[in-house]
N, C-alpha and C positions, 0 to 999 in steps of 0.2 A: 290406339297406341300399337305400334308394330312390335314384333317380337324382339328386335334389337333394342328399340326404345325401352321396352319393359325390362330387358336384361340390364341395360345400362342404368336405369333408375333403381333396380334392385341392388346392384353393386354400390351405387353411390349412397343409398340409404344404409346399406351394411357398413360402409366406411364411417358414416356419420355416427352410427350406434357404437361401433368399435372405438371411435375416437372419444366418445363420451365415457366409455368404460375405462379406456386408457387414462383419461384425465383423472377419474376418481381413483384408480389404482395408484398412479404416480403421486397423486396428491396425498394419499395415505402414507405412501413410502416416504415422501419428503418431510412428513411430520416427525420422522425418526432421526432427523438431522442432528448430529452432535456438534458441539462448539469446540473450537480450538483457540479461541481468541485470547485466553489467558496466557498462552505460551508466547512469550516475547521472542523466542528463537525463530518464530515464523517470519519476523522481520529482519533477522540477521542473515548475512551471506554465508551459506554453507560451502564446504569443499575446499576452501583456502586453508593455508598453513595456520593462519590465526584462528580459524574456526576449530580446526582439529585440536590446536592447543587449548582453546577454551573448553572443548568437550573433555579433554584430559583433566583440566582444572576441576570441572564439575564432578567427574569421577573421583577425584582425589579428596576434594574439600566439600563436595556437595554444592548445591546451588548457592550462588552468592545473593540469594533473596533475603531481604530483611525489611523491617518497617522502622522508621523513625517517627516518634510521637512527642509533641511538645505543645506549649501554648504561651500566650503572652504572659510574662512575669514568672515563667517556670524557672525555679532555681533550687539549689540544694536545701534551702530552708523552707521550701514549700511542702507542707504536709500532704498535699494532694499527690505529689510525686511518689512518696512512700506508699500511699494507699493504692494508687493505680499499679505500681510495680508489684505490690503483694497480690492484688487480684489477678493480674496477668500471669503470675507464676503459679497460682492456685490451680491444681489439676481439675478441681470440680468446676471452676469458672472457665478455664480455657479449653475444656473438652479435649485435651490432648493435641490441640492444633498448634500450640506455642511451645517451643523447647525451652527457651529463657527469655526473660525480659530484664535488662540491666539498665539502671539509671546512671547518670553521670556521677551522682553521690555515691552509689555502691561501687562503681569502678574505682573511684578515688580511695574508698575505704580498703578495697582489696590491695591496692598498690601500697597504701600505708602499712598494711600488715606485712608486706614483703620488704619493709625498710625504706621505702621511697617517701620523701617529705610530702605533705599535702600540697605545698605550693608547687613543687616539682611535678607532682601527679597531675594537677590541673593544667600545668603547662604543657605536659606531654599529651593530654587529651584534648587540647584546644583544637577546635575545628573538627573534632570527632564527636565528643560528648558535650563540649562546652564552646560557647561562642567567643568572639575576640574580647568581650568584656570579661571573660572568665567567670561569669555568674550565670548567664542563661544556659540551661542544660536541657537534656532530652532523655527519652527512653529508647534504647536499641532493642528491638524485638526480633528474635530469630525463630523461624518457623520449625516445627517438627517435620518429620517425613510425611506424616499424614496432612499437615498444614500445607506443605509444598504441593501435595496432590489436590488440594481443595482450597485454593487461595480465596475464592469467593466467600467460603464459609468464615475464613479468618477475618476478612474485611467487614463481614456482616456481624461478627462476634465482637469486635473491638468497640463499636459504638454502645453496645448493650453494657459492656463492662465499665466503659467511661462514665456512663450515666449513673452507675452505682456509687461513684466517688462523690462525697459531699462537697458541694461548691464547684463541681465541674460538669460540663455538659458536652455533648458531642459537637455542638456548634462552636465551642471554644477551641476545639483541637485543630492543630496542623499535623498532617501525616504525610509522609512521603516514603519512597523506596520502590525497587522493582516490583515487589508484590502488589503495591497499591497501583502503580501504573498498569500492570497487567490486568487487574480486575476492572479498572476504569476503561481500558480499551475494550474489554468484554462487554461492559455495560453500554458504552457508546455504540458498539457494533449492534447490540440488540435494539437500541433506540434507533439507529440507522435503518435497520431492517423494517421498522414500523413505517418509514417514509416511503417504502416501495409501494404501499397500498395507495396513498394519495398520488404518487407518480403514475400508477396505472390508471387511476380514476381520471386524472388530468388528460392523460393520453387518450382515454376513451371518449371524454367530452370533446377533445379537439378533433378526433376522428369523426364523431357525429357532426361537429360543426362543418367539416369539409365535405363529408360524403352526404349527409342529410337523408339517409335511408336505412331503416332498420334491417331491411333485407341484405344490405351490403355491410353495415356496421358490425352486426352480430358475427357473421363469418370471420371478419377481420379480428375482432376481440377474442373470439373463441380460439382461433388458430394461433394467434400470438401467445395467449394465456397457456395454451397446451404446450407450446414450445418452452416457455419458462418453467412450468411445473415438471415437464419432462426432464429438463436440465437439472433440477433439484433432485429429482428422483434418481437420475444417473449418478449423481455425486454420492448419494447415500448407498446405492448398490456397489459402487466402486470403493466404499470405505473411506471417502474423504470426509473432512471436518470443516465447518464453517469457520472462516477467519475474517478479519476486518475489511478485506477487500472483496472476498467472495460474496459478501452480503449484497454487492451490486450486481452480481451475475444474473439472477433471475430478471430484475428489471431491465438490464441491458439486453438480454436475449429477447425479452418480450417486445422491447421497443424496436430492435432491429428487425425482428421477424414481422412486426407490424408495418415497418417501412416497406419490406418486400411485398407484403399483402396489399399495401396501398398502391404500389406500382401496378400489380396485377389488376386490381380493381379499376384503376384509371384506364388501363389498356382495354379492360372489358367494357366499360362505359363508352369509350370511343368506338368500340366495335358494335355496340348496340345501335349506333346511328344508321348502320347498313345491314345488320343481321339480326336474327331472332336470338332469344335468350341463350339456348344451349350451344348453337354455333358460335355465338359471341364468346362464350366461356372457353370453348376449345381454341379459338383463334387467339384470344388474350393469353392463354397459357403457352401457346405455340410461340407468340412473340416474346413473352417474358422469360421463357425457360433459359435462353442463352445468357442475357445480362444478369438475371437473378442468380443462375448457377455460377457464373464467372465472378460476380461481385461477392457471393457467399464464400467462394474459394479463396479469393484474395483477402477478404476480411479474416478468414480462418488462418490463412498463412501468416498474416500479420500477428494474430493471437498466438499461433504456435511458436512464433519466434520468441515470444516471451518465456517459453520453456527453457530457453538457454540461460535464463537468469539464475543467479545463485541464491536469490531471495525466495524462500519457499512460498510466501504468500503471493508473490508475483507469478511464480511458476505455475502454481495451482489455478490461478485465475485465468491465465492464458490457455492452459490445457482444457479445463472444463467448459470455459466459455466457447472455445473453438468447437469442441465436440457437440455442444448444445446447438450452436448455430448450423452445423452441418445437418443435424437431425431436424432443425427447424426448416431447412430448405425442402426436405422430404415432406414435412408437414404442410408447407405452403402448396406444393404441387399436388398433393393427394387430398388432404383434409379440406383445404379452401375450396377446391373444386367441388367436392361432395357437398359442402354446405351451400355453395352458390347454386348448384343444381337442385337442391332441396327447396330452395326459396324462390324458384323461378316464377315469373309472372309476365303478363303481356303489356301492362300499363306501366311505362317507364319513360314517359315523354319528357319529364322535367330534366332528365339527364342527357337528353340528346341534343340540347342546345347549350353549348358552353362557350363563353367568350374568352379570349386570351388578351385582354387589355394591357396586362403587364408585359407580355411578350412584344407587343407593338412598341411600347415605350423603350424596352431594353434595346430594340433594333437600332435606335438612334446611336448606340455606342459603337456600332461597327459599319453603319450605313454610309457615313461620310469619312472619306480618307484621312482628313486632318484629325478629326475626333478619335478615329480608330488608332492612328499612330501615337497620338498623344496619350491615350489611355493605356495602351500596351506598354509604352516606355515608362509611364508613371507607375503602373502596376509592378513592373519588374524591379524598378528602382526601390519602390516601397518594400517589396519582399526582401531585397538585398540589405537594405538599411536596417530592417527589423531583425534580420538573421545575425547581424553583428551583436546583438544583445545576448546571443548564446554564450559568448565568452565571458559575460558578466553574471550569468545565471549562477545561483547558489542552491545547493540541495539541502534538504532537512529530513533526516531519517531518525534523529533522536526521539525517544518517546515524549520528552517534554514538548517538542514541536508538533505533536500530533493533536494538541488540544488548544482551545481558544484561551486567550489571556484571562477572561472572566471565570473560567472553570475552576472548580475547587482544586483539582489536582495541580494546576499551575500556580494558584495562589499559595498553596502549601509549599510547593517546590521553591518558589521565589522567596517565601519567608525563611525557609531553612538556608537558602544561599545567603541571605543577608545576615542571619542572626547566628548560625551555628556552623554549618559545613559547606564546603565548596560544591560546585555543580557536578564535577566529574572526578573520576578517579582512575587509577591503573593498578593492577595487581602485579607485584614483582615476586617471583618465585625463585628461591635459592635452594639448589640441590647440594647437599653435603654428604660425603661418603662417611657412613657410621664406622666403617672399619678404620679409617684414618683418624677420625675424631669421635671416639666412643662416648665421651662425657657430654651430657646435655648442656652443662654450664659452658663448656667450650664452644658448643654450637651457638648458644645464645650470644656469646662474645662476637662470633663471626657475624651474626645478624645485626647486632648492635653497631658493629664497625662500618657496616654498610648503610645502616639506617640513619645514624647520627648526622653524617654529613648532608643528608637529604632534608633533615629537619631545618637546616639553616639556609636552604635555598629560597630565593625570592619567587621562583616559578612553582613552588610546592606550598600548599596551605596546611598539610598534616601528613603524618606517617603513623601507621598503627600496626603493631605486631606484638608477639608475646614478650618482645624485649621491652615494650613500654611498661610492663608490670615488674620485671626483674632487673633490667639493665640501667646503668652499667653495673656489672657484678664487680665485687672487690677484686683488684689485681692480685696476681699470685706472688708478688714481691715480699710479702710478710707472712710469717707463720700464722698470725691471727686471721689474715685474710683467707688463707688456705683452709682454716677450720670453718669459716663462714661459708666458703664455696662448697666444702664438703656437706655441710648442713643443708644448704640450698639444694644440692645435687640429690641428697637423700630424700628430701621432701618432694622434689619434682618427680623422682623415679617412683615414689609411692603413689603419686597422683597422676601418673602418665596418661591413664585412660581418660581421666577427667580433663586433662589438658588437650587430648586429641579431640574431645568433644567440642572444645573451644574453636576448632577448625583453623588454628593458627599454624599447625604443622600436621603433617601426615607421614606415615611410614609405607614404604614399598619394599619388596624383597631386596632391592639392591641400593636403596637410597632413602634419605629422609629429606622431605621438601618443607621448607619454611616459607611462610607467606607474609609479605609486607603490603599493606594497602596504602597507596600514596594519593593524597587528595591533591587535585589540580584546580586552579581557579579560572578555567577557560572552557568554553564550548565550541570555539572556532576550530574548524578542521585544521587549517594551516597552523595556528598556534598550538593546538593539542599535539599535532604530530611533531612540531619542532621541540616542544617541551619534553615530550617523551624521548625524542632522539638525544637531547642534551643530557637527560637523566641516564639513558643507556651509556653514553660516552663517559659520564662521571663514574657510574658504577663499575664499568668495565676497567677504568684506570685503577679503581680501589681494589678490585678483585684480581687484577692481573698478577700472575705469578704465585697465587695462593693455591697450592695443590689440594687443600681441603675442600675447595669449592668445585664441584663437578660441572655445574652449569647454572646460568642465570637467564630467566626468561620473563617476559611480560605478557599479561593477558587481562581478562575481565570484560564484562559486558560493555562498559563505556569504551574500552579499547577497541572492541570489535565493532560496536555500532558507529562510532565516530569514523573509524577507518572506512567502514562501508559507505558513509556519506561521499567520500571522495571517489568511490567506485560507482556511485549512483549514475553519474553521467556516462560512464563506460557501459553501464547496463543499458541506458537509453540508446547510446550510439550503436551498440552492438546489435540489439533487438531491431531498432529502426533500420540500420544498414542491412541486416539479414533479410528483413521483410522487403526492403527496397530491391535487393539483389534477386529475390525470388519473384516478386510481383512484376518487375520491369520486363523479364523475359516473357512472362505470361502476356503482358500487354503487346509485346512485339509479335508474338504468335497470333494473337487475336486480330491485331491491326495489320499483320502481314508485312512488317518492315521494321528495320532497326531504327531509323530516324523517327517514324511515327510513334513508336513505343517510348523513346526518350522524350519527345516533346509532350506526349500525353501524360507523362509523369510530373511535368511542371506544375499543373494545377493541383496535383495530389500531394507534392511535397511542400508547396508554398504555405498552406494553412499551418502546418507544424512549425516551419521556420518563422512565421509572423507571430503566432501565439507564444511559442516558448521564447523567441527572441524578445518579444514585448514583456514577458515576465522577467527576463534578465534586466531589460532597461528600466523597469519599474521596481527592481530589487525585490521581487516577490519570491520567497523561497520555494523551491519545487520539492513536493513530498513525493512519496512512493506512489500515491494515488495519481498524481499528474504524470509521472513517468510512464504509467501504464498507457495513458491516452495518446502518446506519440505514435506508437505502432497501431493502436486501435484506430486512431484518427486517420492514419494512412489507409487502412482497409476501408473505412466508411467513405473517404473521399473517392477512392477508386470505384466504389459502388455507383455513384451518380455519374462518373466520368464514363464508365462502360456503358451505361444506359444511353448517355448522350451519343457516344461515338458509334454504337451499334445502329442507332437511328440515322446518324450521319452518313455512315457507309451505305445503308440501304437506299436512302434518298439519293445519294450520289450515283449509285449504280443504276437507279431508275432514270436519272436525268441525262439528257443528251446535250444539254447546254453547258459548255465548259468556260463560258465567259465569266467575268467578274460579277455581273448582274445575276447570272445563274447561280454562282457560288454563294452570293449573299442571300439569294432566295432559299437555297437549301438550308443555310444556317437559320434563317427566320423560321422555317418550317420545323426544324429540329427543336429550337427553343420553344416554339409553340406547343410541340408535342410533349416536351419534358419538364417545362417549367412548373406545371401543376403538381405532378407526383414528387418532383425534387423539392419544391418549396414546402409541400405538405409534410413529407417525411422529415425534413430538417426542422420544421417548426414543431411538429409533434414530439420528436425525439428530444430536441433541445429543451423545449419548455417542460417536458415531463421530467427530465433529469435534473432541471433547476429546482424541482421539489425537494432535493436533498440539501438545499442551501442551509436550512435551519439546523442541520446536524452539527453537533459540537465536535465530532471526530474529523479533524482536518483533512486526512487523505481521502475520505469519502466525499466531503464537500468539494475539495479541489478537483477530484476526478469528475464530478458532475458538472462543475462550472467550466472546466477546461474542455471536456467533451462538447458542451453546448457551444463554446466559442469556436471550437474546431469545426463543428457542423455549420455554423454561420459562415465561417471563412471558406469552407469547402463549397458551400452553395454559391457564394460570390464568385469563387474562382471558376466553378463549372458553368455558371450562367453568364459570366462576363469575360473572365481571363481566357477560358477555353475557346468561345467564339472568336475573340480577338486573335488568338493564335491561328485558328483555322482560316480566317479571312485575311491574314497576313501572308507574306512570302514563305513563312515557316509552315503554312498549312498545305503547301503544294504536294508533299509526299502523300498526304491523306487522299487527295484527289486522284493520284495516280493509282 
């Protein structure tokens, strides 16, 4: 061994040792990952006026987190209702996690004590505490500050308390509310993370199936695993927390890094036909460095474009996945080479003879002019027709649409929607100047004057405020009524702090804000927005000219979440458009021409148009998980396109035959060169991601399925549509 060979071997072994140490260190660091999946705000768009108003609402009233608990046959005469309410309010039982638990029966009793008849009380609490039958009721559980900080503990506590009630078990219970949804998202996220292991195992088995050599499989698996663990470690070091989408990041980085490794290894095996082991490694990396770098950069650009999103979960996924992929590129070029060098051998004849039967069959698509023109025209028409489905596509960002129909969370939500309360609501906030209206009874009059007309509307299912318990107050027309009002005023002022804890109103230095929760019977984006718009108009007409009312505004989690559904496609269009605008000039520079750059983007854009258009035509709601795949899919499609076009340009420069036969021969050679790594990477990545199908969390499931479809369509476009374009008159600029 010469001095240079010894020095080279020493450095490569040192890199191998350092990579193992780095893997262990980052693995330990990644174990410190904290979770943020219980925070529903991760799924809500920030930065908008609606979001700022919602944040102000949280500051003034606290989180609108609550739990609703009921069961079949739950009514005011059910002793189990009283027993459960007592236990939930017992400090020794609730461990300080629950502030109050109020049943419909108790709410009616309190209203009766304030002079409201029992029948009227039940009527006012319909679709809040009682169902349409005025008998079925529930428990409204409000969390303490400690409970809001630890929702999982609350949800774990409730079953234990329920099981202590004679004749009642956790299996009988229906429970819903933002707190329950948040914890279920957290649990499903943790379950989703468990599927990353089988995804990696399937990817490893498929890699073994295609490569069939431990000397090549192990470097691929170690390099890609190092990239995934490194990504997790970077998240921890940056202070990031795991959310429902970031759970996919490690598997996604591992699979994409594995794809790059497979390209390098395929180039390496091809070079073994004419070179020894070490020179073959150097030549393979020299060939791969340009397409791998460009494809990683374009994929990262597509991911970085997600950082423009207003949804925190989407933004963090785009940023940390892009950073991890950039690190993954360095790991491929440095660590993969070191491991391949370590495993060198002389006997590798089985990989020196590889057939390209599939490439010969594919050549039929462009070898005959009639077939070529027909297929090209059919492909373009097919893409255009499917793209029309984009106008029919529907988004789904509400928490209910993140779970499968058979999940407990949706079964409970649907039961409550049928039997007690509506699916959605909006919070109306009324600001009253206490200087102009100092008496709290007069303020309640104003709240009731706005609330009462809303109770009679067909598009509202319920209204709930402090006025439900006291309004309508006796009018001021008689002395007897004035005495009653004075008595109520005195009682209210004595209990002002207790009333504030009810979170129906709050005081600020300049104003008093009253809150009315309005129940709506729709989850449709268009219907919800139109109903709220009509309510705003009606309230504006009622409040017009009243100097005592400073302002009326609308907010709430439903109000923000449903509005964000309408913006979801804007998020997709903006991030996809931004990625397209950045990647297209990169393609123009690489291909050295404006027209080649535009044409090369056709097979990259077509997969997204076909997949998302198809979802629209099939009326499949698009979740935030699928939205992510549009820009990610664009970056992945560009990966194979760049590998293909780099080889096409190299072969074109080497060829002196400018005839049609020469052009077809170049395309045949490029397909023969690329079909194996392209198909292997698409199959490995696609099938590995399909391991997430059993997940009950729909955004994760739809992300994996949509990416798999995009990979399949991208492979078809790069191996059929792109050669058809290159062999048509549109391919002339590439030959120049």
